[in-house]
C-alpha positions as CSV (number, residue, x, y, z in Angstrom):
1,X,0.1,0.1,0.0
2,X,1.3,3.4,-0.9
3,X,2.9,4.9,2.4
4,X,1.3,8.3,1.8
5,X,-2.2,7.0,1.7
6,X,-1.2,4.7,4.6
7,X,-0.4,7.7,6.9
8,X,-3.7,9.5,5.7
9,X,-5.9,10.9,8.5
10,X,-9.8,11.5,8.6
11,X,-11.3,14.2,10.7
12,X,-14.8,14.0,12.1
13,X,-16.5,17.0,13.6
14,X,-19.3,15.7,15.9
15,X,-22.0,17.9,15.0
16,X,-25.5,17.5,13.6
17,X,-28.0,19.8,12.3
18,X,-29.5,21.6,9.3
19,X,-27.0,23.1,7.2
20,X,-23.9,22.1,9.5
21,X,-25.6,24.4,12.1
22,X,-24.5,23.6,15.9
23,X,-27.3,23.5,18.1
24,X,-26.7,20.8,20.3
25,X,-23.4,21.7,21.8
26,X,-21.2,24.6,22.6
27,X,-18.2,22.9,21.7
28,X,-18.6,19.9,19.6
29,X,-16.0,17.1,19.9
30,X,-13.9,17.0,16.8
31,X,-11.4,14.0,16.4
32,X,-8.9,13.0,14.0
33,X,-8.6,9.2,13.2
34,X,-5.5,7.5,11.9
35,X,-6.2,5.0,9.4
36,X,-3.1,3.0,9.9
37,X,-4.3,2.1,13.4
38,X,-7.8,3.0,13.5
39,X,-7.1,5.0,16.8
40,X,-8.1,8.6,17.7
41,X,-5.0,10.6,16.9
42,X,-6.3,14.0,17.8
43,X,-9.1,15.3,20.1
44,X,-10.2,19.0,20.2
45,X,-13.3,21.1,20.9
46,X,-14.6,22.9,18.1
47,X,-15.1,26.5,19.0
48,X,-12.4,26.5,21.6
49,X,-10.5,29.7,21.4
50,X,-7.4,28.1,22.9
51,X,-7.6,25.3,20.4
52,X,-6.4,23.0,23.2
53,X,-5.4,19.3,22.4
54,X,-6.8,17.0,24.7
55,X,-4.5,14.2,24.0
56,X,-1.2,13.6,24.2
57,X,0.8,13.2,20.9
58,X,1.4,9.4,20.1
59,X,3.9,10.1,17.3
60,X,6.9,10.5,19.4
61,X,7.1,14.3,19.1
62,X,6.0,15.4,22.5
63,X,7.6,12.4,24.2
64,X,10.0,10.1,22.4
65,X,8.6,7.1,24.3
66,X,5.0,7.7,23.7
67,X,4.5,6.2,20.2
68,X,1.4,5.0,18.3
69,X,0.9,1.9,20.0
70,X,-0.2,4.2,22.9
71,X,-3.1,6.1,21.2
72,X,-6.7,6.3,22.1
73,X,-8.4,3.3,21.2
74,X,-5.7,0.7,21.2
75,X,-5.1,-1.6,24.2
76,X,-4.5,-4.8,25.6
77,X,-5.6,-8.0,27.3
78,X,-4.6,-11.1,28.8
79,X,-6.3,-14.4,27.4
80,X,-6.5,-17.8,29.2
81,X,-7.2,-20.8,27.3
82,X,-6.7,-24.2,29.2
83,X,-3.3,-23.7,31.1
84,X,-1.9,-21.0,28.8
85,X,-1.9,-17.5,29.5
86,X,-0.9,-14.7,26.9
87,X,-0.9,-11.1,26.8
88,X,-2.2,-9.5,23.5
89,X,-2.3,-6.1,22.2
90,X,-4.5,-4.6,19.4
91,X,-2.5,-2.3,17.3
92,X,-3.1,-3.2,13.5
93,X,-6.7,-3.3,12.2
94,X,-7.8,-6.1,9.9
95,X,-10.8,-4.0,8.5
96,X,-11.6,-0.2,8.6
97,X,-14.8,1.1,7.3
98,X,-14.5,3.7,4.6
99,X,-15.2,6.5,6.8
100,X,-12.8,5.1,9.5
101,X,-15.5,4.9,12.3
102,X,-15.7,1.2,12.4
103,X,-12.4,-0.4,13.0
104,X,-11.9,-4.6,13.6
105,X,-8.8,-6.0,15.0
106,X,-8.2,-9.6,15.6
107,X,-5.6,-10.9,18.0
108,X,-5.5,-14.8,18.2
109,X,-9.1,-15.9,18.6
110,X,-10.3,-12.6,20.1
111,X,-12.0,-10.1,17.8
112,X,-12.0,-6.5,18.8
113,X,-14.3,-4.3,17.3
114,X,-14.6,-0.5,17.8
115,X,-17.3,1.6,16.5
116,X,-17.6,5.6,16.8
117,X,-20.8,7.5,16.2
118,X,-20.9,11.3,16.4
119,X,-24.3,12.8,17.5
120,X,-25.5,16.0,19.0
121,X,-21.7,17.3,19.4
122,X,-20.8,14.3,21.3
123,X,-18.8,11.2,20.5
124,X,-19.8,7.7,21.5
125,X,-17.3,4.8,21.4
126,X,-17.9,1.2,21.9
127,X,-15.4,-1.6,22.3
128,X,-16.8,-5.3,21.9
129,X,-14.6,-8.3,22.5
130,X,-15.9,-11.5,20.9
131,X,-14.4,-15.0,21.1
132,X,-14.2,-16.3,17.5
133,X,-12.3,-19.5,18.7
134,X,-13.8,-23.0,19.4
135,X,-12.9,-23.0,23.1
136,X,-14.0,-21.1,26.0
137,X,-11.4,-18.3,27.3
138,X,-11.0,-15.8,30.1
139,X,-9.9,-12.3,29.6
140,X,-8.5,-10.3,32.3
141,X,-6.1,-7.3,32.6
142,X,-8.2,-5.6,29.9
143,X,-7.3,-1.9,29.2
144,X,-8.0,0.8,26.7
145,X,-5.5,3.6,26.3
146,X,-7.0,7.0,27.0
147,X,-3.8,9.2,26.7
148,X,-5.3,12.5,28.0
149,X,-2.9,15.3,28.1
150,X,-2.2,15.5,31.7
151,X,1.6,16.6,31.9
152,X,3.4,19.7,33.1
153,X,5.8,21.6,30.7
154,X,5.2,24.9,32.4
155,X,2.4,27.1,33.9
156,X,1.9,29.2,30.7
157,X,1.7,26.0,28.5
158,X,-0.7,24.1,31.4
159,X,-3.1,26.8,32.2
160,X,-4.7,26.5,28.6
161,X,-3.3,23.5,27.0
162,X,-3.3,20.8,29.5
163,X,-6.0,19.0,31.7
164,X,-6.2,17.6,35.2
165,X,-7.8,14.1,34.6
166,X,-10.2,12.8,37.3
167,X,-11.1,9.4,37.1
168,X,-13.9,7.5,38.8
169,X,-13.6,3.8,38.3
170,X,-17.2,3.3,39.5
171,X,-18.1,0.3,37.5
172,X,-21.4,0.9,35.5
173,X,-21.4,4.8,36.7
174,X,-17.5,5.3,35.9
175,X,-16.8,8.6,34.4
176,X,-13.7,10.7,33.7
177,X,-13.9,14.5,34.2
178,X,-10.9,16.1,32.4
179,X,-10.6,19.9,33.5
180,X,-8.5,22.5,31.8
181,X,-5.9,23.2,34.3
182,X,-6.7,26.9,34.1
183,X,-10.1,26.2,35.4
184,X,-11.8,27.9,32.5
185,X,-14.2,26.3,30.2
186,X,-14.4,24.3,27.8
187,X,-13.8,20.9,29.6
188,X,-14.0,17.4,28.4
189,X,-16.1,14.8,29.9
190,X,-16.3,10.8,29.4
191,X,-19.1,9.1,30.9
192,X,-19.7,5.1,30.6
193,X,-23.2,4.2,29.0
194,X,-22.8,0.4,28.5
195,X,-20.7,-1.9,30.6
196,X,-18.1,-1.4,33.2
197,X,-15.0,0.2,34.3
198,X,-13.5,-1.4,37.4
199,X,-10.0,0.4,37.7
200,X,-7.4,2.2,35.7
201,X,-3.6,1.7,35.0
202,X,-0.9,4.1,34.4
203,X,1.8,3.5,31.7
204,X,5.2,4.9,30.5
205,X,6.3,6.2,33.9
206,X,10.1,6.6,35.4
207,X,12.7,8.9,36.1
208,X,13.7,8.6,32.3
209,X,10.1,9.0,31.1
210,X,9.1,12.3,32.3
211,X,10.2,12.3,35.7
212,X,7.7,14.4,37.9
213,X,6.6,16.5,35.0
214,X,4.5,13.8,33.3
215,X,1.6,11.8,34.6
216,X,1.9,8.9,32.1
217,X,-0.5,7.1,29.9
218,X,-3.7,6.2,31.5
219,X,-5.6,3.1,30.5
220,X,-9.2,2.3,31.6
221,X,-9.8,-1.5,32.9
222,X,-12.8,-3.4,32.1
223,X,-13.9,-6.3,34.4
224,X,-12.6,-9.5,33.7
225,X,-14.6,-11.7,31.5
226,X,-15.4,-15.5,30.6
227,X,-16.3,-15.9,27.0
228,X,-17.6,-19.1,25.5
229,X,-17.1,-19.5,21.8
230,X,-19.1,-16.7,20.1
231,X,-19.9,-14.7,23.1
232,X,-18.7,-10.8,23.7
233,X,-18.4,-8.5,26.3
234,X,-18.5,-4.8,25.7
235,X,-18.0,-1.1,27.1
236,X,-19.1,2.3,25.7
237,X,-18.7,5.5,26.7
238,X,-19.7,9.1,25.4
239,X,-17.2,11.9,25.1
240,X,-18.9,15.4,25.5
241,X,-17.7,19.0,26.5
242,X,-18.9,20.8,29.5
243,X,-18.7,24.1,31.2
244,X,-17.5,22.9,34.6
245,X,-18.3,20.4,37.5
246,X,-21.7,21.5,37.8
247,X,-22.5,21.3,34.1
248,X,-20.7,17.9,34.1
249,X,-22.8,16.6,36.6
250,X,-25.9,17.5,34.9
251,X,-24.7,16.0,31.7
252,X,-23.6,12.9,33.3
253,X,-27.2,12.5,34.5
254,X,-28.8,13.2,31.2
255,X,-26.8,10.8,29.5
256,X,-28.1,7.9,31.9
257,X,-25.5,7.7,34.4
258,X,-25.7,7.9,38.1
259,X,-24.2,10.4,40.6
260,X,-23.1,8.9,43.9
261,X,-22.1,11.3,46.8
262,X,-21.8,10.8,50.4
263,X,-22.0,13.5,53.4
264,X,-18.4,12.9,54.0
265,X,-16.0,10.0,53.3
266,X,-14.2,9.4,56.7
267,X,-16.4,8.6,59.7
268,X,-15.8,8.0,63.5
269,X,-16.8,4.8,64.6
270,X,-20.6,5.3,65.8
271,X,-21.5,7.7,63.3
272,X,-24.0,7.2,60.6
273,X,-23.0,7.3,56.7
274,X,-25.6,8.9,54.4
275,X,-25.1,8.2,50.6
276,X,-27.2,9.8,48.1
277,X,-27.5,8.5,44.6
278,X,-28.9,10.7,41.8
279,X,-30.4,9.5,38.6
280,X,-31.7,11.6,35.7
281,X,-34.4,8.9,35.1
282,X,-36.5,6.6,37.5
283,X,-34.7,3.5,38.4
284,X,-36.6,0.3,37.6
285,X,-34.9,-1.3,40.5
286,X,-32.5,-0.6,43.4
287,X,-30.7,-2.2,46.4
288,X,-27.6,-1.5,48.5
289,X,-25.0,-3.4,50.5
290,X,-22.4,-2.4,53.0
291,X,-19.3,-4.6,52.8
292,X,-21.5,-7.3,51.2
293,X,-24.3,-7.2,53.7
294,X,-27.7,-5.7,52.4
295,X,-28.8,-2.4,53.8
296,X,-32.1,-0.3,53.3
297,X,-32.4,2.2,50.5
298,X,-35.1,5.0,50.6
299,X,-36.4,6.8,47.6
300,X,-37.2,10.4,48.2
301,X,-37.9,13.1,45.5
302,X,-36.2,11.3,42.9
303,X,-32.9,10.5,45.0
304,X,-32.0,7.3,46.4
305,X,-30.7,7.3,50.1
306,X,-28.7,5.0,52.2
307,X,-28.2,5.6,56.0
308,X,-26.2,3.2,57.9
309,X,-24.5,3.3,61.3
310,X,-20.9,2.5,61.3
311,X,-19.9,0.0,64.2
312,X,-16.6,-0.9,63.4
313,X,-13.2,0.9,62.1
314,X,-12.0,-0.2,58.9
315,X,-12.7,0.4,55.3
316,X,-16.2,0.4,54.0
317,X,-17.7,0.0,50.6
318,X,-21.1,0.8,50.1
319,X,-22.2,-0.8,46.8
320,X,-25.6,0.3,45.1
321,X,-27.4,-2.2,42.4
322,X,-29.8,-0.9,40.2
323,X,-31.7,-1.7,36.8
324,X,-31.0,-5.4,36.5
325,X,-27.3,-6.2,37.4
326,X,-25.8,-2.7,37.3
327,X,-23.8,-1.4,40.2
328,X,-21.7,1.4,41.4
329,X,-20.3,2.3,44.8
330,X,-18.9,4.7,47.4
331,X,-15.5,4.0,49.3
332,X,-15.6,5.1,53.0
333,X,-13.1,4.9,56.1
334,X,-14.2,4.5,59.7
335,X,-11.7,5.5,62.5
336,X,-12.3,5.0,66.1
337,X,-11.6,8.5,66.9
338,X,-10.0,11.5,64.7
339,X,-8.7,12.6,68.0
340,X,-7.0,9.6,69.3
341,X,-5.7,8.7,66.0
342,X,-3.8,11.9,66.0
343,X,-2.7,11.4,69.5
344,X,-1.5,8.1,68.8
345,X,0.3,9.1,65.8
346,X,2.2,11.9,68.0
347,X,3.0,9.4,70.7
348,X,4.4,7.1,68.0
349,X,6.8,9.8,66.6
350,X,7.8,10.6,70.1
351,X,8.6,7.0,71.2
352,X,9.9,5.6,68.2
353,X,10.8,8.1,65.5
354,X,13.1,10.3,67.4
355,X,16.9,9.7,67.2
356,X,17.8,9.0,70.7
357,X,21.4,7.4,70.3
358,X,23.7,10.5,71.6
359,X,26.7,9.1,69.4
360,X,24.6,9.7,66.2
361,X,25.3,13.0,64.8
362,X,21.5,13.1,64.0
363,X,20.5,12.9,67.8
364,X,17.4,14.6,68.6
365,X,16.0,14.5,65.0
366,X,12.7,13.1,63.8
367,X,13.5,10.2,61.3
368,X,11.8,8.3,58.8
369,X,10.4,5.1,60.0
370,X,10.5,1.7,58.0
371,X,7.1,-0.2,58.9
372,X,8.4,-3.3,57.4
373,X,11.8,-3.1,59.4
374,X,9.9,-2.0,62.5
375,X,12.7,0.7,63.0
376,X,14.0,3.9,62.3
377,X,15.5,4.1,58.8
378,X,19.0,5.3,58.9
379,X,19.1,6.5,55.4
380,X,22.1,4.1,54.6
381,X,20.5,1.9,51.9
382,X,22.6,1.7,48.5
383,X,20.8,2.9,45.5
384,X,18.1,4.8,47.3
385,X,17.1,8.4,47.2
386,X,18.7,9.7,50.3
387,X,17.8,13.4,50.1
388,X,14.1,12.8,50.5
389,X,14.7,10.3,53.5
390,X,17.2,12.7,55.4
391,X,16.8,14.1,58.9
392,X,15.5,17.6,57.8
393,X,13.4,19.0,55.0
394,X,10.1,17.6,55.0
395,X,10.6,15.6,58.0
396,X,10.2,19.0,59.9
397,X,6.5,18.4,59.8
398,X,6.8,15.9,62.6
399,X,8.2,18.6,64.8
400,X,5.6,21.1,63.7
401,X,2.9,18.5,64.7
402,X,4.4,17.8,68.0
403,X,4.5,21.5,68.7
404,X,1.0,22.2,67.8
405,X,0.0,19.2,69.9
406,X,2.1,20.4,72.8
407,X,0.0,23.9,72.7
408,X,-3.1,21.7,73.0
409,X,-2.1,19.5,75.9
410,X,1.1,21.1,77.7
411,X,2.4,17.3,78.0
412,X,5.7,17.5,79.6
413,X,6.9,14.5,77.7
414,X,6.4,16.2,74.4
415,X,8.0,19.3,75.8
416,X,11.2,17.2,76.5
417,X,11.1,15.6,73.0
418,X,10.6,19.0,71.4
419,X,13.3,20.9,73.2
420,X,15.6,18.3,72.0
421,X,14.5,18.5,68.5
422,X,14.8,22.3,68.7
423,X,18.5,21.9,69.7
424,X,19.0,19.6,66.9
425,X,17.6,22.0,64.3
426,X,19.7,24.8,65.4
427,X,22.8,23.2,66.1
428,X,23.0,20.6,63.4
429,X,20.7,21.8,60.6
430,X,21.4,25.8,60.7
431,X,24.7,27.6,60.6
432,X,25.2,30.5,62.9
433,X,23.7,33.1,60.3
434,X,20.7,30.7,60.0
435,X,21.4,29.0,56.7
436,X,19.2,26.2,57.0
437,X,20.2,22.6,55.4
438,X,18.4,19.4,55.1
439,X,21.1,17.1,56.6
440,X,23.5,17.5,59.3
441,X,26.7,17.4,57.1
442,X,25.4,20.8,55.9
443,X,27.0,19.9,52.1
444,X,23.9,20.3,49.9
445,X,20.0,20.8,50.0
446,X,20.0,24.4,51.2
447,X,16.5,24.6,50.0
448,X,14.1,27.5,50.4
449,X,11.3,25.3,51.5
450,X,13.5,24.4,54.7
451,X,13.5,28.0,56.1
452,X,9.7,28.1,56.0
453,X,9.1,24.9,57.8
454,X,11.8,25.4,60.2
455,X,10.5,29.1,61.0
456,X,7.1,27.5,61.5
457,X,8.5,25.3,64.0
458,X,10.1,28.0,65.8
459,X,7.0,30.1,66.0
460,X,4.9,27.2,67.2
461,X,7.5,26.7,70.1
462,X,7.2,30.3,70.8
463,X,3.6,30.3,71.3
464,X,3.7,26.9,73.1
465,X,6.3,27.8,75.5
466,X,6.6,31.7,75.7
467,X,10.3,31.5,75.3
468,X,11.2,34.8,73.1
469,X,14.2,33.0,72.1
470,X,12.1,30.8,69.6
471,X,10.4,33.8,68.1
472,X,13.7,35.4,67.2
473,X,14.9,32.1,65.5
474,X,11.8,32.2,63.6
475,X,12.4,35.6,62.3
476,X,16.1,35.2,61.7
477,X,15.3,32.0,59.7
478,X,13.0,33.8,57.5
479,X,15.4,36.6,57.2
480,X,18.1,34.2,56.2
481,X,15.7,32.9,53.4
482,X,14.8,36.2,51.8
483,X,18.7,37.1,51.8
484,X,19.4,33.8,49.8
485,X,16.1,33.3,47.6
486,X,14.7,36.9,47.3
487,X,10.9,37.4,47.1
488,X,9.9,35.2,44.2
489,X,10.1,31.6,45.7
490,X,6.6,30.0,46.1
491,X,7.4,28.1,49.2
492,X,4.8,25.7,50.7
493,X,3.7,27.0,53.9
494,X,4.8,30.4,54.4
495,X,4.2,31.2,58.3
496,X,2.6,34.6,57.7
497,X,-0.3,34.8,60.3
498,X,1.8,32.8,63.2
499,X,5.0,34.6,62.2
500,X,3.4,38.1,62.9
501,X,1.5,37.0,65.7
502,X,4.6,35.5,67.4
503,X,6.6,38.8,66.6
504,X,3.8,41.0,68.0
505,X,3.4,39.0,71.2
506,X,7.0,39.0,71.8
507,X,7.1,42.7,71.5
508,X,9.5,42.7,68.6
509,X,7.8,45.8,66.8
510,X,10.9,46.4,64.6
511,X,11.0,42.9,63.3
512,X,7.3,42.8,63.0
513,X,7.3,45.8,60.4
514,X,10.5,44.5,58.6
515,X,8.7,40.8,58.1
516,X,5.6,42.3,57.1
517,X,7.4,44.5,54.5
518,X,9.2,41.3,53.2
519,X,5.8,39.4,53.1
520,X,4.3,42.6,51.0
521,X,7.4,42.4,48.7
522,X,6.8,38.8,48.0
523,X,3.0,39.2,47.3
524,X,4.0,41.9,44.6
525,X,5.6,39.2,42.9
526,X,2.8,36.7,43.1
527,X,0.2,39.4,42.0
528,X,2.5,40.3,39.2
529,X,3.2,36.8,37.9
530,X,-0.6,36.0,38.5
531,X,-1.3,32.7,36.6
532,X,2.4,32.5,35.1
533,X,3.6,30.5,38.2
534,X,7.4,29.9,37.9
535,X,9.1,26.4,37.8
536,X,10.3,25.0,40.9
537,X,11.3,21.4,41.7
538,X,8.5,20.5,39.4
539,X,7.6,22.5,36.4
540,X,3.9,22.9,37.7
541,X,1.9,21.4,40.2
542,X,-0.6,21.8,42.9
543,X,1.9,22.7,45.5
544,X,3.2,25.7,43.6
545,X,-0.3,27.3,43.0
546,X,-2.0,26.4,46.4
547,X,0.9,27.8,48.3
548,X,0.6,31.2,46.6
549,X,-3.1,31.6,47.3
550,X,-2.5,30.3,50.8
551,X,0.1,33.0,51.5
552,X,-2.1,35.8,49.8
553,X,-5.3,34.8,51.9
554,X,-3.2,35.1,55.0
555,X,-1.7,38.4,54.2
556,X,-5.4,39.6,53.2
557,X,-6.5,38.5,56.8
558,X,-3.7,40.6,58.5
559,X,-3.7,43.8,56.2
560,X,-7.5,43.5,55.0
561,X,-6.2,45.0,51.8
562,X,-8.6,44.2,48.9
563,X,-6.0,43.5,46.3
564,X,-4.9,40.5,48.1
565,X,-8.4,39.1,48.2
566,X,-9.0,39.9,44.4
567,X,-5.8,38.1,43.7
568,X,-6.9,35.2,45.8
569,X,-10.3,35.0,43.8
570,X,-8.7,35.1,40.5
571,X,-6.3,32.2,41.2
572,X,-8.9,30.2,43.2
573,X,-10.3,28.4,39.8
574,X,-6.7,27.1,39.1
575,X,-6.4,25.5,42.7
576,X,-9.9,24.1,42.4
577,X,-9.0,22.5,39.2
578,X,-6.8,20.0,40.4
579,X,-9.5,18.4,42.8
580,X,-12.3,16.1,41.9
581,X,-15.6,15.0,43.6
582,X,-15.4,11.2,43.2
583,X,-17.3,9.1,46.1
584,X,-13.9,7.8,47.7
585,X,-11.8,8.7,50.7
586,X,-8.9,8.5,48.3
587,X,-10.1,11.0,45.7
588,X,-12.8,13.3,46.9
589,X,-11.2,16.8,47.2
590,X,-7.9,15.4,46.8
591,X,-5.5,17.2,44.4
592,X,-3.8,15.3,41.6
593,X,0.0,14.2,42.6
594,X,1.8,11.3,40.8
595,X,5.5,11.2,41.7
596,X,5.8,11.5,45.5
597,X,6.2,7.6,46.2
598,X,9.2,7.6,43.9
599,X,11.1,10.3,45.8
600,X,9.8,9.6,49.4
601,X,8.6,6.1,49.6
602,X,10.1,2.5,50.0
603,X,8.9,1.2,46.7
604,X,10.0,4.2,44.6
605,X,7.2,4.0,42.3
606,X,5.8,6.8,40.1
607,X,2.0,6.8,39.9
608,X,-1.0,8.7,41.2
609,X,-0.7,9.1,45.0
610,X,-4.2,9.4,46.3
611,X,-4.3,11.0,48.9
612,X,-1.1,12.8,49.1
613,X,-0.6,14.7,52.1
614,X,0.2,18.2,50.3
615,X,-3.4,18.0,49.2
616,X,-4.0,19.4,52.7
617,X,-2.3,22.6,51.4
618,X,-5.4,23.0,49.4
619,X,-7.4,22.5,52.6
620,X,-5.6,25.4,54.3
621,X,-6.7,27.6,51.2
622,X,-10.1,26.8,51.6
623,X,-10.0,27.4,55.2
624,X,-8.5,30.7,55.0
625,X,-10.8,31.6,52.0
626,X,-13.7,30.9,54.4
627,X,-12.3,33.2,56.8
628,X,-11.9,35.8,54.1
629,X,-15.2,35.7,52.4
630,X,-17.5,34.0,55.2
631,X,-18.2,31.4,52.6
632,X,-18.8,28.4,54.8
633,X,-18.8,25.9,52.0
634,X,-15.1,26.2,51.8
635,X,-14.6,25.2,55.6
636,X,-16.7,22.3,54.9
637,X,-14.4,21.1,51.7
638,X,-11.3,22.0,53.9
639,X,-12.5,19.5,56.5
640,X,-13.4,16.9,53.9
641,X,-9.5,17.3,52.6
642,X,-7.9,16.6,56.0
643,X,-10.4,14.1,57.0
644,X,-9.7,12.1,53.9
645,X,-5.9,12.3,54.6
646,X,-6.3,10.3,57.8
647,X,-6.1,7.0,55.7
648,X,-2.5,7.6,55.8
649,X,-2.5,7.0,59.8
650,X,-3.1,3.8,61.2
651,X,-4.8,2.8,64.5
652,X,-1.3,1.8,66.0
653,X,0.4,5.2,65.6
654,X,2.2,4.2,62.2
655,X,1.9,6.0,58.9
656,X,2.4,5.8,55.2
657,X,3.9,8.4,53.1
658,X,2.1,7.6,50.0
659,X,-1.1,5.5,48.7
660,X,-0.5,4.2,45.1
661,X,-4.1,4.4,43.6
662,X,-4.0,2.9,40.3
663,X,-4.6,-0.9,39.6
664,X,-1.2,-1.2,38.1
665,X,1.7,1.2,37.2
666,X,3.7,-0.1,34.2
667,X,2.5,-3.6,34.9
668,X,3.4,-3.4,38.6
669,X,0.4,-3.7,41.1
670,X,-0.5,-0.7,42.9
671,X,-3.4,0.1,45.5
672,X,-1.1,-0.2,48.4
673,X,0.3,2.1,51.2
674,X,4.0,2.6,51.0
675,X,6.0,1.1,54.1
676,X,7.6,4.2,54.9
677,X,6.3,6.8,57.4
678,X,8.2,9.8,56.0
679,X,6.8,13.3,55.3
680,X,3.0,12.6,55.8
681,X,2.5,14.3,59.2
682,X,1.9,17.7,57.4
683,X,-1.7,16.3,56.9
684,X,-2.0,16.4,60.6
685,X,-0.4,19.7,60.9
686,X,-3.1,21.2,58.5
687,X,-5.9,19.1,60.2
688,X,-5.1,20.9,63.4
689,X,-5.2,24.3,61.6
690,X,-8.8,23.7,60.3
691,X,-10.0,21.8,63.4
692,X,-8.2,23.9,66.1
693,X,-7.3,27.2,64.2
694,X,-3.5,26.6,65.0
């Protein structure tokens, strides 16, 4: 076949109407098909002023390792026949219709047929797997590539040209909500209309494949199937444009799906869980189960309500069954007591994670803990990433947490531990002029982040003990940061309110004025940059955007200058675009992050970490936004974020730095808590901010 013809593409604009008029959708889906593979090569929304491409280029031009075999609509499965198990991938069609909208593949006995239909501005795709052999087979690990453009070249490109992809693997009511990173419409939605999506996988990750700047190639997983000769299994979904979360929900219901929500997703034992199921149409039948046990459902005003008491700690799955065999679910977590969980974690740190060997140069430090080894991790494993397992940097969060807890309890044992830790910070991680390192050798990792976290600790200690020296240390630490890094660093957790409060209470008027002026100079940079966020250790991420808004909201509360609140409101949609509303404690209001286990965990795997504790910075943003505006809905959302992060802490006081949410990452099983307790205690720091105001 002529190569020029073989590489020809077909473009389809999903509109329908008289004389080509668009009257069913504001931004019809527009797809480009590749006739060599039958896959979707490009997806845009007609009328989008930004002309955003919603798919990663699969020709190797954007990322050299992303090639045509990963294009939208191609995929893989493992087939079991007798005692033989073989992985297959469909890539080359055996038949394509003249318009390219019907494609047939054949891998062994399995035929994969893909049909696409454009209607009313939407694109509907159906994937049918048929056993054409003479023996029964089992199919498992079925995945369809959906390479949505979730990656991070830099803020300017991301705001208008990249998407935050929220996946809900909710069986027959599964969906994908792809929000433009800048938060402005149009956005893209996918809703399952036939069949089921049980999970998703991530492919093509690694330190040599995009590192922390690339989420990977997503693939949606079908349930396992047993197919007798001639039998089939299918999944179908519809792609559509929408104007934001509420519009997405409305369209999801219009297209026949369900929307599940709960009043919250982490409960205390003895509380009642309340799940609500919305449907755009009356259900022919419905039922529910909690961890496999039937529970009652009440239909009220077109909504289906499940209310059940939670009598045991642990994970809870509420399954909702409807319309003859369909189902979806919500994932909940029950803890014995939120307060006791925090207390046990604090005690575990004090007892087991502080270096108490006087001959170790890290004496007094709070250290990483290996739950598998049941001991402090000494950061001496060959070929690991030692800088993110050291005795400083993010680990300072343990000190901040314990200082906050001491403010609440005045526990003398905590005070003893904290004073030892304070000496360690001042004498081992800081120089005489307050240059702040991450490790006792003071040879590298002089990070801007370090200063904010250590200063926060000192200010907490001043408010806890009344010792003026801690207020001085906090001030001098921030001055050292400004001397070295200037006013343009987007640090996580700039201690605006607590820093100024401490200096005021300590009677340090001159220092108060100087620090406030420093904060004002920082705000000038943040406001001037606006949505053009600078690159940091990652090109673009939630923990660049959210800390900027966190800082500006605090400064507004101190000064009441309207320009700060105006900028907060301008940047809030960008913060919110990272978060989804899926009915799971792993996902609901949890910001997208996907690299942290590689750097901080024992398993060193890239892949979606849901939740990751820095999602609680967004909780702090919502908390301060509620204080700034009086909008209490943001306080409820803030509480939801920090509660959902409680899953990283266990009833015996142990903790995990990351939960790997996808079913698999590059073929390696996910869905686990990493064995290292490392830096996750910042989640409890922000829990106390939101629940105790400290």
